[in-house]
C-alpha positions in Angstrom: 45.3 29.5 -81.2 42.4 30.6 -83.4 39.8 30.2 -80.5 37.9 33.4 -81.4 35.1 33.0 -83.9 35.6 35.0 -87.1 33.2 37.9 -87.7 30.3 37.0 -89.9 28.3 39.3 -92.2 25.1 40.6 -90.7 21.8 39.7 -92.5 20.0 42.7 -94.0 17.1 43.8 -91.9 15.1 45.1 -94.9 15.0 44.8 -98.7 15.9 48.0 -100.5 16.5 49.0 -104.1 19.8 50.5 -103.0 21.2 47.3 -101.4 22.3 44.0 -102.9 19.5 41.5 -103.6 19.0 38.7 -101.0 20.5 36.1 -103.5 23.7 38.1 -103.6 23.8 38.2 -99.8 23.2 34.5 -99.6 26.1 33.8 -102.1 28.4 36.0 -100.1 27.5 34.3 -96.9 28.0 30.8 -98.4 31.4 32.0 -99.7 32.4 33.2 -96.3 31.4 29.9 -94.7 33.4 28.0 -97.3 36.4 30.3 -96.7 36.2 29.8 -93.0 36.0 26.0 -93.4 39.1 26.0 -95.7 41.1 28.1 -93.3 40.2 25.8 -90.4 41.1 22.7 -92.4 44.5 24.2 -93.4 45.1 25.2 -89.8 44.3 21.7 -88.7 46.7 20.2 -91.2 49.5 22.7 -90.1 49.0 21.7 -86.5 49.2 18.0 -87.4 52.5 18.7 -89.1 51.3 17.9 -92.6 51.8 21.4 -94.1 54.5 24.0 -94.0 53.7 27.7 -93.4 53.4 28.2 -97.2 50.9 25.3 -97.4 53.2 22.7 -98.9 53.3 19.1 -97.8 56.0 18.5 -95.2 58.6 15.8 -95.6 58.2 13.1 -94.6 55.1 13.4 -92.5 52.8 15.3 -94.9 53.8 13.1 -97.9 53.2 9.9 -95.8 49.8 11.2 -94.6 48.8 11.9 -98.2 49.4 8.2 -99.1 46.9 7.0 -96.5 43.2 7.1 -97.6 42.1 8.3 -94.2 41.0 11.4 -92.3 44.2 13.3 -91.6 44.0 12.9 -87.9 43.9 9.1 -88.3 46.7 9.1 -90.9 48.9 11.1 -88.5 48.0 8.7 -85.7 49.4 5.7 -87.6 52.6 7.6 -88.5 53.1 8.8 -84.9 52.5 5.2 -83.7 55.6 4.1 -85.5 57.6 6.4 -83.2 55.9 4.9 -80.1 56.3 1.3 -81.2 52.5 0.7 -81.1 51.5 0.6 -84.8 49.6 -2.7 -84.2 47.5 -1.2 -81.4 46.8 2.0 -83.4 45.8 0.0 -86.5 43.2 -1.7 -84.4 42.0 1.4 -82.7 41.7 3.4 -86.0 39.8 0.5 -87.7 37.4 0.4 -84.8 36.9 4.1 -84.8 36.1 4.1 -88.5 33.2 1.7 -88.0 29.9 2.3 -86.3 29.9 1.3 -82.6 30.4 -2.5 -82.3 28.5 -2.5 -79.0 24.8 -2.6 -78.7 22.8 -2.3 -75.5 19.1 -3.4 -75.4 17.2 -1.2 -72.9 15.7 -4.3 -71.2 19.2 -5.8 -70.7 21.4 -2.8 -69.6 23.0 -4.5 -66.6 23.5 -7.8 -68.5 25.3 -6.0 -71.3 27.5 -3.9 -69.0 28.5 -7.1 -67.1 29.3 -8.9 -70.3 31.7 -6.2 -71.4 33.6 -6.1 -68.1 36.0 -8.8 -69.4 37.1 -6.4 -72.2 36.9 -3.1 -70.5 40.0 -1.1 -69.6 40.1 1.3 -66.8 42.4 3.5 -68.9 39.7 4.1 -71.5 37.8 3.1 -74.6 40.6 2.9 -77.0 42.2 0.0 -75.1 38.8 -1.6 -74.6 38.4 -1.6 -78.4 41.8 -3.2 -78.8 40.9 -5.8 -76.2 37.7 -6.7 -78.1 39.5 -7.0 -81.5 42.3 -9.2 -80.1 40.1 -11.4 -78.0 37.8 -12.1 -81.1 40.9 -12.7 -83.3 42.3 -15.2 -80.7 38.9 -16.9 -80.4 38.7 -17.4 -84.2 42.3 -18.6 -84.5 41.7 -21.2 -81.7 38.6 -22.5 -83.4 40.4 -22.9 -86.7 43.4 -24.6 -85.1 41.1 -27.1 -83.4 39.9 -28.2 -86.8 36.8 -26.1 -87.3 36.1 -25.0 -90.9 36.1 -21.3 -91.6 32.4 -21.0 -91.8 31.9 -23.0 -88.5 34.5 -20.8 -86.7 32.7 -17.7 -88.0 29.4 -18.9 -86.7 31.0 -19.7 -83.3 32.4 -16.2 -83.2 29.0 -14.8 -84.1 27.4 -16.5 -81.2 30.1 -15.3 -78.9 29.6 -11.7 -80.1 25.8 -12.0 -79.4 26.5 -13.4 -75.9 28.7 -10.3 -75.2 26.3 -7.7 -76.9 28.8 -7.1 -79.7 27.6 -6.6 -83.3 29.0 -9.4 -85.3 28.3 -7.5 -88.5 30.2 -4.4 -87.3 33.2 -6.6 -86.1 33.4 -8.2 -89.6 33.5 -4.7 -91.1 36.3 -3.7 -88.7 38.3 -6.8 -89.7 38.0 -5.8 -93.4 38.9 -2.2 -92.7 41.9 -3.2 -90.5 43.1 -5.5 -93.3 42.9 -2.7 -95.9 44.7 -0.1 -93.7 47.4 -2.6 -92.7 48.1 -3.2 -96.4 48.6 0.5 -97.0 50.8 0.9 -93.9 53.0 -2.1 -95.0 53.3 -0.6 -98.5 54.6 2.6 -96.9 57.4 0.6 -95.2 56.2 1.2 -91.6 57.0 -1.8 -89.3 53.9 -3.3 -87.5 55.3 -2.9 -84.0 53.5 -3.5 -80.7 54.0 -1.9 -77.3 52.9 -5.2 -75.6 52.1 -4.5 -72.0 53.5 -1.0 -72.1 50.0 0.6 -71.9 51.4 4.1 -71.0 53.2 4.1 -74.3 50.0 3.6 -76.2 48.2 6.3 -74.2 51.1 8.7 -74.9 50.8 7.9 -78.5 47.0 8.7 -78.4 47.8 12.0 -76.7 50.4 12.9 -79.4 47.9 11.9 -82.1 44.6 13.4 -80.8 45.9 16.4 -78.9 43.3 18.7 -80.5 40.6 16.6 -78.8 42.0 16.9 -75.2 39.7 18.1 -72.5 40.2 19.0 -68.8 37.8 18.3 -65.9 35.8 21.2 -64.5 34.5 21.6 -60.8 31.0 20.4 -61.8 32.3 17.2 -63.4 32.0 18.3 -67.0 35.0 18.7 -69.3 36.3 21.8 -71.2 37.9 21.1 -74.6 41.3 22.6 -74.5 41.1 23.6 -78.2 38.2 26.1 -78.3 36.7 25.9 -74.8 33.6 23.9 -75.6 32.0 22.2 -72.5 31.3 18.5 -72.9 30.3 15.6 -70.7 31.3 11.9 -70.8 28.6 9.8 -72.3 26.7 7.9 -69.6 27.1 4.5 -71.4 30.9 4.5 -71.0 32.9 2.7 -68.4 34.6 6.0 -67.5 31.3 7.8 -67.0 32.1 8.4 -63.4 35.8 8.9 -63.8 37.7 11.5 -61.7 40.4 11.8 -64.4 41.7 15.4 -64.7 42.5 15.1 -68.4 41.3 13.0 -71.3 41.3 12.8 -75.0 38.3 11.7 -77.1 37.4 10.8 -80.6 33.6 11.3 -80.9 31.3 14.2 -80.0 27.5 13.4 -79.8 25.3 16.5 -79.8 21.9 16.1 -78.1 20.6 18.3 -75.4 24.1 18.2 -74.0 27.4 17.7 -75.8 28.6 14.2 -75.0 32.0 12.7 -75.8 32.7 9.0 -76.5 35.8 6.9 -77.3 37.9 8.5 -74.5 41.2 7.7 -72.8 42.7 9.0 -69.6 45.9 11.0 -70.1 48.4 13.0 -68.0 47.9 16.7 -68.7 51.7 17.2 -68.6 51.9 15.1 -71.7 50.3 17.8 -73.8 53.1 20.4 -73.8 55.6 17.6 -74.0 54.0 15.7 -77.0 52.2 18.6 -78.7 54.4 21.7 -78.1 53.2 23.2 -81.4 49.9 23.9 -79.6 50.4 23.6 -75.9 53.8 25.0 -75.3 53.5 28.3 -73.2 54.7 30.4 -76.1 51.9 29.0 -78.3 
């Protein structure tokens, strides 16, 4: 759907008294770019189920999304999570994704940093790894406080633990603040903070239903082709799943350098796409 690039106005090859001045051309081009951006944004909201065909908020999804001060894709993810009974996991994942990477890797300590993260890493992908880091840190802090440590002492202990595991303590504190704020909004909306527990497949299915526009399928050369648009991307070499043989994944970050790299990825079953996002992946669409 909408994979072809819209036609753009050709730049004038010469300046003539008969044609429009360059300033007029520039304004027209800017208006065209703005129009294209608006159309893409509306299409995105429609595919997320937030808008009707006549561009009105849907009920209840669109109205619920409008109440969350988040990017639409993350607002929809939290609403979808209530259907999959994994609101707690999605709250953590969204808070983590909204903050700059909590991991740091000194060049001189690459192997040490990778080994330190193995205790948190999930073979299913980065979203579960982020959930593991958050929960592990929260449990560590709670145990310190229950053992009689004062808040400041417990925070210092957590800071040391973060440093030992090559995690940014500053970023993690920011994540905790963001998580608390979003949780407050979700509770005000009346959504129950459910957890899928050990039902990891349930969370992965929820990620698929939420981020279906960021699905990508593996190509013969090991790269991935984004299903929506056809862009060729590669898994970032810093990730646990860098050498994965997974046939289909979803991602949340695109890093553009000499190559287009993706980060924050999770392995999914490609058959989930038409099941969980038929508005985009069903054969008739």
